[in-house]
N, C-alpha and C positions, 0 to 999 in steps of 0.2 A: 413506459413514458419516465422519466428518470422524477422525482418527486421529493419538496423539502422534508415526508417525516417519513416516519414507518409504513409498511404496507404491507397487508396480504397477497401471500403468492402461493403457489400450488409446492404439492408436495414431492421431497426430492427423492432420488430414484431410491437410495436407500430405505427409504418407508413404503419403498411398492414391495410386496409380495412377490420373490423372487429373482430381485435386480442390486446387485450388488456385483457391478462389474467395475470394482477398483481394478484400476490400472495400477501394473508394476511399480515404474514410473514416471514424478510429474518433474518437468523440469520447472522452478517459477521463478523469477526477480522481482523486486522488489524499487522500486527504485522515488524519491522525496523530489519532487523535480522545482519548487520553490517558487509561490503563488507571487505574484510580479508586486503584489503589492505589498505584499506583508516582505518581502525584499528591499524594497522604498521606507518601508517605516520603521525595519531597524536595522539600514544602511549596512545592507551587502555586500560587502566586497562584490555578488554578479552584476550589479546598474555601473559599476566600472564596468566589469570588462564588455558588458551587451548593453548599451545608452542604449542600442534596439532593440524594443522587444521582439517586435514582430519575426528579427536572425534569429533572436535567442529560440522561441516558439521555432521554427523552421528546422532550428539544430534540434535539441529536444525531439526533433517526432523524428528527423531519420536517424539518431542514435539508438528511441525506443523501436523502430524498424528491423532495425538492426539484429536485435534481439532474439537469438532463437527460441526462448524459451516458451512452454503451452501459454502460461498465464504469467500475466506479471500485469502487480499493481502495481498503482501511482498513487500518488499523496499530494496536495496544496494545486490539483489542474484548474487552470483558469475555464474559465470557457471558451479563449478566445485560440487555448491548448487543445483544448477536447475536440473541439473543429475541425484543427488540423489533424488531429488523430485521426476522428472518422476518416476520411480522405484520405489518408495516408496508405489506412489501413485499413480495409473492406474484405478483408478475407478473415478478422478478426470480428468476432461478438465484443460490443463493447456495453460490461456491465455500469454503472455511474449511479452512484449518492450525490445529488444535489443539498449543502451544510444549508437548512436557513438562513443564518450568518453569510452574509456579505460582505469580503474583507473592502475597506474606506480608509481613503487614502490621506496619512494626517496636515500632509501640505497637496497645496498645488492638483494637476489636474492626474485621473488617472490612466493612461496608458492601456488602457484594453478597454476594446468594445464591449464585452462582457466579461466584467469583476466576480462570479458568481466563482466558487468554490467547492470543484467539487471530490470524489472518493473514487475515485475509478479503477476496474478487472477490466485487463485485454483476454482472452481467451483461446486460445488456436485450437478450433471443434466446438463440439456441440457442449452444452451446460444449461443451468440451467438457473435463472436466479431466486433463492430462497429468500433473504432479509437485509433489509436498507434503514440502517435507524443512526442517525444523530444521538452521542449519549446526553441523557437530561440534563448531566449537568456543564457540561460546554458544546453549543447548538454549533461547533466548529473544529467539533471529533466525530468522528463514530463508526460506522462496521456496515461491511459492504458482503454477505455472503451469496455465496453462487455454488451449486452444485456442478461436480466438474465431474460427469461417471461415478457417481459411487460415494465420489470425498467429497468433504465438506471443506471449501476452498473460503477462508475469512479476509477478504482484506481489513488491514483498520490505520487509524493513527492517532494516539495515545494523548493526553492528557501530559504538560509536564510537572505538575504540581501533586498532590494528593489524590488529585482525583484521576489520578492514573490509574493508583493503586484500586480503587473500586471499577472501575474501566476493564480493566483486567478480570475483576472478579463476573460483570458482564459476558468477558470474551470468552470465559471457559461456561458459562453459560448455554452461549452460544454452540455452540463447537462437540458439549454433551451429550447429545441424541444421540448421535451415528458412529458408527462404530468406526470410520476414519475425519480428520480434520486437518487443516491445512491452516496457520495460520501467519502472515507476513505483514508488513507494511513495518511504518513510522511509531516504536512503541514510546519513545523517545525517554527512554530508562534504557540498564546494563540489563546482560542476558540474564545475570543470577537470580536479580529483582521479578523476573519475566518469569522463569522458572517457578521462583520459592510462592509468588501469587496462584500462579493456574494447577499450581499438582505436582504429585507427582506420576501421574499416565503422558506428560509432554515432557518433551524435549527440544531440543533444539540446536539447529545447524550453526555449527562452532568455524569462522574462519582460522588460516594458521596464525599463531602467534606474531606473526611480521610482518600479517592485513595491512590493506592502508582503513584507516577508524571508516566508516559509514559517516559522521561529519564533521572533517576537517575546520576547523579555527584557525584563523590565525590573530585573533584576543584570546581568547582561553588558553589558561597552563596546562591545559589535559585536551587532545581531542577524546574523544566521541563516541563511542559504538551501541548506537540507538537504535540502530536499523538492523530485523530480529526477523530471519525462516523460524517456524515454531510447529510441531505436527502434534498428532498421539494417534494412538495406533500403528502412526507409521514410522518410521526412523528416515531422520532431517539431516542432509550430511550432503557431502561436496561445496561449500561454501566457498563464494569468490567475491573479493569488494571491488568493484572496477573503476576506478579514477572517470568522476564527473569532467574530468577535467575543464571546472569553469564552469561549466552550464549551468548548478547550482549547489545551493550548500551541503549537498549532502551527496555521497558515491551512492550507486548501485551495486545493488548487490543479489549475486545469481546463488543456487542451492539446488541442489536433489531432495528428493524426499521418495522412500522406495517401502512397497510394503516389505512387513516383519515375514521373516523366514526364508 
């Protein structure tokens, strides 16, 4: 059962002698789907495009169901959205971190039955949860780690200010014990900053120069590329940014992570 704080979980496969079946290729995707309360509080365009949140939830669910990646990380998942994903994707294992902070509307009523906010990993095939923790300095951000056939996969959502740098250091610590790791999610900073803090052992999948921004914006002078797929002990490549078609303020990012050699 998902909880509101860190929890102690079984040893990963890589920690068991003779159990290192790290796959040659893992296809992954990450998408910040924008919690409805955040969208309303910040006046995001999604509210105008999708006045009916239940319709948007259905559309997001259909979009995710069509993603063929073995591992899908999702940020800002409301309780209503999570319930829809569980119903639509019975063949995927759903790992979740429910944050201690519950988003509250600044004005009016909440459009959600369940306004809790979750960090989510959807896995096609065997997986084992390793860690689930909100960051101590931000109860609405955190990390969720699972073992996927011997590779540690960590979904994350980082703060936008200097707290994000401390949180990157924590991610490096989470990834350190095993031979291979994949970090993916909304890092709220650029690729160069992510790699400079994580260290030389990490590489990041880089979309083509003309790729869409991962977080387009109609109000900012420069669109942002802040959603990343990062690997240690493996090679992250084949990054593609897919247009979210107004379903969120972030676009979806896909990539492949390959064994070295």
